[in-house]
N, C-alpha and C positions, 0 to 999 in steps of 0.2 A: 480556606476558612468559610466555604460556602457548602458545607457537607449536606447531602440530601439522603443520608443513610436512614434506612427504615428502623423503626423500633423492633427489637428482637421478638416482641410478642405480637407484632402486627401481621395480619394476613397478607399474602402476596399482592392482593388487589388493593390494599390500602395505599392511598396517594402519599407521595413523599412529604415529609415535613417541610414547612416554608424555609427558604434560605435564611441563614443567620445574617445579622447586620454586617455590612462591609467592615473590614478591618480598619483600625484607626489610621494606619498609614494611607490607605486608599482615600479615606475621608479627608485627611489633613493635607495630603501631598499628591495631587494629581501628577501623572508622569510627565517628565520634561520631553521636549522634542529630541529625537535620537536620529543619527548619532550625535554626541555632544559637540564634536568638532565642526559639524555642519552649522550649528547655531553660532559658534564663534566665527566661522568663515563668513556667514551672512552679515553678522554685526560688523566685521572688519571691512567688508566690501562697501557697506553703506557709509561707514565712517570715512573710508578713503575717498568716496565720492564727495562727501561733505567737505573734507579737507581740501580737495582739489578746487572746489568752488571758492573756498575762502582764501586760498593762497594765490589764486590766479590774479595777477595785477594788484597784489596787495599794496604796492607802493603808490597806488592812485587814491586820492590826490597826492601829489608830490610835495606836500607841505603839511604842517600842523593844522588841523581843523577841529572845530567845535571844542569839546572839553578835553581834547588832547593837550590843549594849552596848559591845563593843570596837571593831568595825570602823567603825561610823558616826562615833563620836567621834574615832577615830584619823584617819579621812579628813578630818574637819573641822580637826583640828590640823595635818595636813600642808598643807592649803590655806591656813591662816592663818599658820603659822610655818615651814613647810618640814620639820617633824619632828613626830612624835607627842608630844602634850603631856599632862601630868597634868590631871585634871579634878576637880571638886568631889566630895567624899564626904560631908561634913558642913557645915552642919546639914541641907542638902538635897542629895541625890545628883544628879549631872549628868543621869541618865536622867529623873528627875522634872522637872528644869528644861526639858529638851528636849520632854518630853511636854506641857508647858504653853506651849510656844512661846518659852521663854526660852533664848537662845543664849549667855548669859554663863556658860559652864560651866568655864572654864579657871582653874587655879591652879598655883602652884609652877612647875616647869620641865619638862624633857624626861621622857617616860615610857618605861619599859622595855617593849619589844615583842618578840614571838617569831616574827613572820613578816615577810618583806621588804615593801617599800612599794608595789609596782606595783598590786596589787589595790585598795589603799586610795586610791591616786592616781586610779584609775578610778572608784571610788565618789565621790570628791570632784568629779571632772570631770562625772560624771552629775548630781550635785546642782547644779552650776553651770549645766549645760545646762537642767535642769528649771526653774531660776529665770528663764530667758529667756522661757519661755512666759508669755502674759498671765495665766494662772491659777496660775502657779508661784511658789514662794518657796524660799529656801534653808533647809536643815536641817528639812525636813518629811519624814514617812514616805515620801511619793511621791518626794521628791527624793533621799534617800539610797538608795532602791531602784531608781531609774531606770536606772542604769548596768547593774545586774544583769539587768533586763528586756531592755535592748538587747543585752547580751552573749548572753543566751539565744536571742534572735531571730536574731542574726547567726550563732551556732553552728549553728542549724538550716539557714540559708541555705548555709553552707559545707558542711555534711554532704550536702545535696541535690546540690551541684555535685560533691563528691568521689565520692559513690556513683554518680552518673551517669557520671563518668569511668571508674570502676573496673568498672562493669557494662555500659557502653555502652547503657544503657536508661534513658530518661526516666521510665518507669513505676516502675522500681525505685529510681531516684534520689529521686523525689518521695515514694515510700513510706518511704524511710529518714528523710527529714525529718519526715514526718507521725508516724512512730513516736516519734521523739525529742520532737517537740512534745507528744505525748500521754503522756509518761512523767512520773509523779508526782514523782520525785526531781529531775529536770531542771526541772519546773514550779515546785516550791517553792523551789529554790535560785536560780531566776531572779526571785524576788519577795522577796528578803531581802538585806540589806546584809552579805553574807559573800563571801569571795573564791574559793570553790571553783568557781563558774561561770566566773570569769575564767581560772582555771587550766585548766579544760576547754577554753575557747575557744582559748587560745594553743597548747595541745598539739595540738588538732585542726587549727588553722590551719597549724602547723609541719609536721605530717604531710602535709597537703594540698599544701603547697608542695613537699615531697619527691616526692610522686606526680607532680605536674606536671613537676618537674625530670626524673624518670625518663622521662616521655613525650617531653619536649623533647630529651633526650639521644639517645634512640633515633631520633627524627625526624632529628637531624643525621647519625647513622650511616646511616639509610636514604637520605638525600640523597647521601651520599658513595658508597654502594654503587651507587645508580642512575647516578651520574656516572662509574662505571668506576674509582673509586679502588682502589688496592691496599689492602684492608682490613687486611691483616696488618701494615701499617706505620703505621696511624692512631694518633696519640698525643693531643696536647692537643686538646680539643673546644671550646675557647673558654670565656668567662666563664659561670659557672653562676648566673645572677641569682636563680633560684627557690630554689636551695639557700642562697644568701645570705639571702633572705627567711625561709627556714626558721630560720636561725641567729638572726635578729632575733626571730622568734616564740618560739623556745626560750629566749632571754634574758629575754623578758617573762614566760614561764611560770615560770622559776626565780625571777624577781623577784616572783612572786606567792606561790609555795610551793616549798620545797626539794624536795618529792617529785617535782617535774618532772625532776629529775636522772636518775631511773631511765628515764624516757621518752627523754630526750636521748641517753643512752648506747645504748639499744636502737636508736633510729632512726638514730643515727650509723653504727652497724654495718650497719644495713639498707641505707642509701643506697649505701655502698661495695660491698656485696654485689650490689646491682642493677647497679652499674657493671661489676663483674667478669663477671657473667652476660651483660651486653650485649656486652662485648668477645669473650667466648668464642663467643657466638651468631653473630657476623659473621665468624668464621673465624680470629681471632687465636690462634696456637698459643703456649702458655705465656706468657700476657700479664702475668704477675705484676709484673715490674719496671716495665713501662710503666703498668700500672694503679696501682701504688704511687706513682709519681712524679707522674702527671698526674691521678689521680682521688682516691686515698685521702688523700694529704697535703693537697691543696687542700680536700677535704671536711672535714678536721679544722679547718682555718683558718676555713672558711665557716660551720661549725656551732658547734663547741665554742668557738673563740676569739672569734668574733663574739658568741655567747651570753654569754661572760664579760664582754666589754666592755659589752654592753647591761645586764647585771646591775649592773655597777659604776656605770654612768651612772644607773641607777634610784635610787641612793642620793645623788644630787646634792643634794637638799634637806637631807639630814643633813650632807653633807660641806662644803657652802658656807655653812652657818650655824654658830653657836657654841653654841646652847642645847640641842641634842639630848642624849639620855641617853648617857653615856660619851664624849661628843665630846671632852672635854679630857683623856682618860686618858693619852695619850702626850705631853702638853705638857711641854716642858723635859727630855725624857728622852734626846734625841739628844746625842751628844758634840760638843764645839766644833769638831772637825775637819770635821764635815759642813757644807758651804757653807750660808750663811744662807737663800738662796732656796729650798733644799730642805726646810727645817724644816717649813713649814706643810703641804705636800702629804704628806710622809712621815709626819709626826705624825698627820695625818688618816687616812691609810690604816692606820697602826699601831693607832690607836684603833678603827677600823672592824673590824680583824681581832680585836681583843680583844672587841669587841661580839659578833661572830659566835661566838667561843668561849663567851661567856655564853649566847647563844641556844641553841647546841648543848647546853650543859649543862642548860638548862631542858627541852629535848625528851627527853634521855636519862634524866633523873631524874624526869620527870613521873609522878605517881601520882594516882588519882582513884577515888572510889566512885560515880561517876555512874550512875544507873539505866539509861541508854541506851547504855552501852558495848557495842561490837559487835566481835567478832573477825573477821578477814578471811574465814575460811571461811563466815561467816554472811551475807556481803554479797550474794552472787549469788542466795541464796534469800530475801532480804528478811526475815530472822528478827527483827531488832531495829531497827526504824525509830526515829527521834528525834522526840519530841513538842516541836516548836519553840514551840508556843503552845497554851494551853487556857484557856478562860473559861467557867465553869459558871454564871455569873450574867448571861448576856446575854438579849436579847429579840429578837423578830422572827420566830419560827418558828411562832406560832399556838398555842403551849401554854405552860404554866407552868414547864417544865423545858427551856429552850433552852440550847444550848452552841455555842461556836465553837472551832475548833482548826486548827492547821497541823501535820499529821503528815507529816514528810518521809520518804515511802516511795515507792519506785519502783512503777510500775504492775506488779503481780505477774506478769501474763501475759507481759509483755515480758521480764522478767528470767528467768522460768522457761523460756520458749521459747528464750532465748539459750543456756541450758545445752545443749539439744539441738543448737542451731546450732553451738556450739563443737565438739561431737563430729563433726558433719558436716564442719566446716572441717579438723579434724585428719585425718579419713579422706581428704578431698580432697587435702590437702597431701601426705600420705604416699603416696597413689596416683599423683598427677599432678604433684606439686611446683608447684602453681599459686601464683604469687607473691602473689595476693590473699589466699588462705587463710593463707599463711605470715605475711604482714604483719599480718593481724588477730590471729592467735594470738600473735605477738611483742608486739604492743601491749597485749593483755590481760595477758600474762605480766608485762610491764614495770610495769603499773599495779597489779598485784595481788600477785604472788608476793613482792616485796621486803618487804611488810608482815609476812609470816610470820616474818621475822628479828627482830621486836621484840615478842615475845609478852607482855611485861609492860607495854608502853606502852598507855595508854588510847586506844582508837580508836573511830570512829563510822561509821555506815553511809554518811554523805555523803562520806567519803573515797573511795568507789567511783565518784563521779560521772565522773571522767576516763575510766573504762572504758566508759561508756555508748555513746559514738559507735561504738566498735569492736564492741561487742556488737550494736548495731543493724546495722552492716555485715555481721556474721556472719549475722544473720537474713535480710537482703535477698539476700545471696549464696546462702544456702540456698534461699530462695524462688525465686531465679533458676534454680537447678539443678532444682528440682522442676517449675517451669513449662516448662523447656526439655527435659524428659525425652523420650526417644524419638527424638532427632535421628538416632541411628544405627540406628533400627528403624522405617523408614517405615510398616510395616504396623500397628504399634501406636501410632505417634506421636499420632494424633488423640485416642485414649483417654487416653494418659498425660498429654498436655497439658491435656485437660479436667479430669483429676484434679488436676493441678497448679494450675489456675485455681481449683478449688474450695478447695484448701488455702490458697491466697493469700487468697481472699475470707473464709474462716472466720477466719484469723489476724487480718486487718485488722479484721474486725467485732468480734472479741473484744477487741482493743486499744481500739477506740473505746468499746465498752460498758463496759469496766472503768474507763477513765478517767472517763467520765461518772458511774459509780457511786461512785467515790472522790472526785470533785471537791469535794463539800461539806466533807469532812474535810481537804482539802488547802488550801483557799482561805479559811478563816475564815468560812464561810457558816453562818448560824444554822440549826440543825436541832434537832429534839427529841432529848433524850439517849438515848432508847431506839433511835431510828433511827441515831444516831451510833455506839452500841455495836454495832449489827448490822453496820455497815460495817467495823469493826475486829475481824476474825474471831478473833484470838487475844489472850489476856491480855497477852502480851509486847508486842503492838503498842500497848497502852494504858499499861501500867505499866513497860515495859522489864524489866530483870532484878530490879527491886524487887518487893516484895509489894504486893498490892492494898489 
């Protein structure tokens, strides 16, 4: 479609007519790395590396620690009863029973919980899967952490595929996965029975589905254009299965933690903005009404409504049993005029609504003097990490003062470089309106800025984990810009690209070195206390906001 044929009336010396505009397919869909299997092989190798890191010594510490005291036991209750169940407090606490291998931890009835059940169902499923291995058993440290390790591994795989799609570079795609695999925050939260890693997984998966949907939609438009269709009249583009998959992922994310709602709102607006841009790009003049009816409204149904249905289904264990906390709140409260067959479902939903009111009350009224509380502005600079575990009386380091710890801190160089990368993304978006830069900025804003609206609520650094995939994307997109510098200046291109390659190598080397340096304090590895303190550079990294 770049014909340079001469006019039939032109003299032989007449210069060729200028090339026609690139076809829609080329403008919409840059070519993927080839062969396709190589991209999957690269992604799989990076994910296997991440998985090996997370599974090695997964049973350390050999006891429940930090918020596992809530989530591991809640997951076990869900698996046994369909709802979170109260556990022993006296004369022996449930944690102590589990630490000795005693699974007889339940007493009383349903327990009040403050987060939806999806993440805990995943912990329970992981524990069951672990028990199927010849060396596995239920309710062991490896068992209740297994799902988190799998989720961390799968999230790395997804990020490699997403970054490869967004950059059309296998090198940058694998780099993105390697960076996230070597981040300390992602690493520690992939080795503990908490739900933040599942929240991150489902948000990342949902966003990836939307990016695939964006490409597939533009591919349909490209095929129509190549077939000679009048693009000004194109309306319905068919079923958007990938956007439906995104709605499923978003429902699972909200069913893990309510903070996913901020991402769902932002990504819902983003996907319809992409549709509007696509229609405008193919020549549709004033496409608003066609876009509203055939893109925006279906997008709402496929993302928001589907997510709501999935969220409600995630409460099935509580709805279809009778022992859960607050389950009988609405029993007998409906008037007699309501048909009898509606009483059970309506009363169940009414009770669930009241339960959510109580959960919201907990979150809005929560106060704490925890030493490791961290304000949102501190997250990107890693000011106040959380000491998940510390044991100053361990052995195995070759001295008399051995310690083990799990300090949940992001690899500092990753997070600090991401600040510069976000500035680059902002400049790139303002200058060129590149959709990738805009998407990354929107995702970071959705996961970070809303927390500033709750200045009095206790917050912790690990709330920032869902930001990490998008910060990594900002880094690799920036590296791509640096490595591709000089495309418009052939004379200087070799030097600029060489410089970009050096920057890429230095950044990657720093990330690997810093993760290796911090690994002992992340993985409960026994080291001498003096060496341990040398790795935690600031007092706030050791003591939090409390005194020493």
